[in-house]
N, C-alpha and C positions, 0 to 999 in steps of 0.2 A: 569663418562663417560665409556661406555663399548661397546664391539663389539659383535653384535648378528648376527648369520647366519640364514637366512630365505630362504630356497630352492635356495641356490647359491647366494643370495643377502646378502651382509654383511653390517650391519648398525652400524655406530658409533653414539651413541645416549645418551643423558642425559635427555630426556624429555619423557613423556608418549605420545605415538602416538595414536591420536584419530581423529575423524572427526570434532572436534571443538577446539577452542582455548580460553584460558582465558588470560586476559591482566595483565601484572605486575603492581604492585602498584607504584613502582618507579624504576629508572634505576641507575646503578653504575655511579660514577663520570666520566665525560668525554664521556659518551654514550648518544647521542641525540636520540629522538624518531625515526627519520628516519634511523639513523645508526643501531638502534636496530633491525629494520625489516630485515636488511641484516645479522647481526650477529646471529640472531635467525632463520635464514632460514634453508631450507632443500636442500641439494646439492647431486645429484647423478651423479657419473662418471662411464661410461660403462667400463667393465672389459678389453676391448680391448686396452685401453690406460694405464692400470695399470700393474705393474711389475708381479704380481702374477695372473693376469687374472680374478680377482673377482670383480664384480660390487660393488661399495661402495656408501653408502649414509651417509652423515655427517649431524648431527643435534645436536645443543648444546645450552646452556644458553648464554645470552648476555655477561656475565662476563667471558666467556671462548672463545674469538675470535681466535681460533687457527686452524680451519679446513683447511685453505689454507696451513699453515705450515705442518700440518700432511700429507696432500695430496702431498706436494712437495717431500716427501720421497718415496711415492708410485708410482708416475707417471713415465712412461717410459721417457728416455731422448729424447729430440728433438721432442716432440709431439706437434701438433697443433690441438686442440680439438674444434670442433664446439659446440656451446652452444645455448640452448633455455632458455631465461629468462621468467619465467612463473609467471603470476599474478593470484592468487586464487580469488574466489568469496567473497561475502559480509558476509558469515558465517565462513570464514576461510578454512583451508585445509579440503578436503573432499575425498570421494571415487573417484569422477570424476578426481581429480588431480592425484591420483595414477594410474588410467587407462592411462591418457595422459603420465605420467612419464614412465611407462612401455613401451608404444609404442615408445616414443621418444628415449629412451636409446637403444631399439632394433634397431633403425635406425642409431645408432652411435652418438647420441647427448648427451652431458652432460646437465642436467636439473637443473637450479638454481631457487629456489622457495622462495623468501623473504616472511617473515611472518608479514603481516600488523598488526596482533594482538599482536605483541611485543611492540606496542606503548602503553604506560600507558593510560588507559581510553578508549581505542578503543572499540567500540560497534558494534553490528551486524546491517547491512542493514540500514533501515530508522531510527533506533535509533541513528545512527551516523550523521544523517542530510540528506539533499537533495543529489541526485545523483551527481550533479555538484560539491558539496563540497567534497564528498567522492573521486571523480575522481581527484580532486586537490591533496588530500592527497596521493593517489596511484601514481600519476604522479611524485611526489617528490621521492617516493620509486624507481620508474623506473630510474630516473636521478641518484640517489645515487648508485643504483646497477650497472648501466652501467659504472660509473666512477670506481667502484671497479673491475669490469670485465676487464677493460682496464689495470689494474695493474697486471693482471695475465699473466705471460710471455708464458704460455702454451696454452692460448686460441687463436683460429683462429679468429682474429678480423673481417675477411671478411665473417664469417659465424656465426654471433650472431643474433638470431631471437627473436623477441618479440611476446609473446603469452599470451592470457588471456581468462578466462572463467567468464561469468556473469559480476559482477562488474569489474573484471580484464579484461574482454572483452571490456567493456566500456572504460577502461583505455587505452587499446591497440588501439581501433579504434579512440581515441582522440589524439594519439601520432603523432605529426606533425614534429618532429625534425629528423635530420639524426642520424645515429648510429647503425641501424639495417639493416641486409640484406633482411629481409622479416618480415611481420606481419601475425599472425594467430589469428583470432577473433572467439571465441566460445560462442554462446548463447548471442549475443548482436546485436543491430540493428542500431548502429551509431546514437543513438537518440540525442546526444548532439552536433553532427556535421552535421546536416542537412540530415542524411540518408546515407552519403557516407564516407568512411574512410578518415582520415586526413593524412594518410601516405604521405611522400614526393613523388613527381613525380618520376617514375622509380622504386619504391620499390614494389615488388610483395606482394599481399594481398590475403589471403584465409579467407573467412567468412562462418561460418556454424551455422544454427539455426534450431530448430525443428518446424514443421508445427503447432503443438499444444503447443508451448511454452506458458506457463501461463502468462509470462510477456510481450512477444512480438510475439503473434501467427502468424507464417508464414511470419514474416517480418524480413528479413536479411539485412545486409548492402548492399547498391547498389554499386557493384564493376564494374566500367566501364573499368578500365585498363585491359590489357591482358598480360602484361609483366610477365615473369616467372611463367606462369601457374595460374595467378590470376583468382579467381572464387568466386562467391557467391552461396551458396548451401542451399536449404531448404529441410530438411529430411522429407519425407512423413510420417505423423503420429507421428513425433518425439516430444518429450517433451523438457523442458528447458535443462535437462542434456542430452547431445548428445554424450558423450565420447564413450559409448559402442556400438553405432550403427555401423554396418559394413561400411555403406556409409561414415561416418565421418572418420573412421580409414583409409579407402582406399584413401579418399581425402587428408588426411594429408600425407600419404606415397608418393602419386603421386606429391603433391605440393613440398615436400622437394626435391624430385629427380629433379624436373624441375627448381625450384628457386635457389637451393643452393648446388647442388652436385659438 
C-alpha cells in the first residue's frame, strides 16, 4: 500500500487503477462476497475535512480492511461529513465515475464507491445474467454499505445520498427503503419499476439520461415528485455516458444545494 500524489489528490492504493476490474478467484476466510465489495471499494474524502487539507482516496485489497482506521487518524475532530454512496455500471469503475467523484468532492461530499467486481466470479453486464438478477446483487451491496456507513461516527447520517450510473442507476432507481437523504440516477430509465423511481415518498430524486442513450434513448425516469429539487432531465444529443455534459454537472450541483444543503 502506498501514498501517491496526483495534482493535489493523494491516493492510498494497493491496486492498479484502471477502467475495468478483474474478479478474485476466492476470498480470505471470513470475507463474504458482499462484504468484499465494500472492503475493496474506493473512498475519497475532501481535504476540507482532513487535518492537512489534502483530498485523500483510499483503495486496497479485501484482506487489508483498514481504510477507516487510517482515516480516523487524519480526519479533523468533530466533523460531520456528507457522503454519496456511488454504484458503478456493469463494466466496473470507469472514467465516468471519476468525473462524478471529482464533481462531488468539489461540492464537499465524501464519495464511497463499492466494487461489485470484488465478488468472485462477477462478470460484466449480460454475462452476469438478466438485469433484474444483477440489480438484486447490487441491492445487497447497497444494504451492506449503508450498514457500514452507519458505523462511521464522522458521517453526517442526515446527508447520505445514493447515486448510481447505468447498472448502478438501475440499482438506485429500484431502491425503495429509507436510509438516504436523496437519490441521483444517471443513465437509467427505471425500467424495472414501471418507469418511476421507487424512492420512498418525500425523498428527492434527480434522474438524468441522454437523448441518444444507446440503451434507453431519450427515456428517463418519470419523476413526478417536486420535493427537494426533484427533476427528470434528458440531455439533448446526449449519449449513455452523461457525466461530462455541462447540463448534467449543473443539474447535480443545483440538486445538491436544494435537496441536502
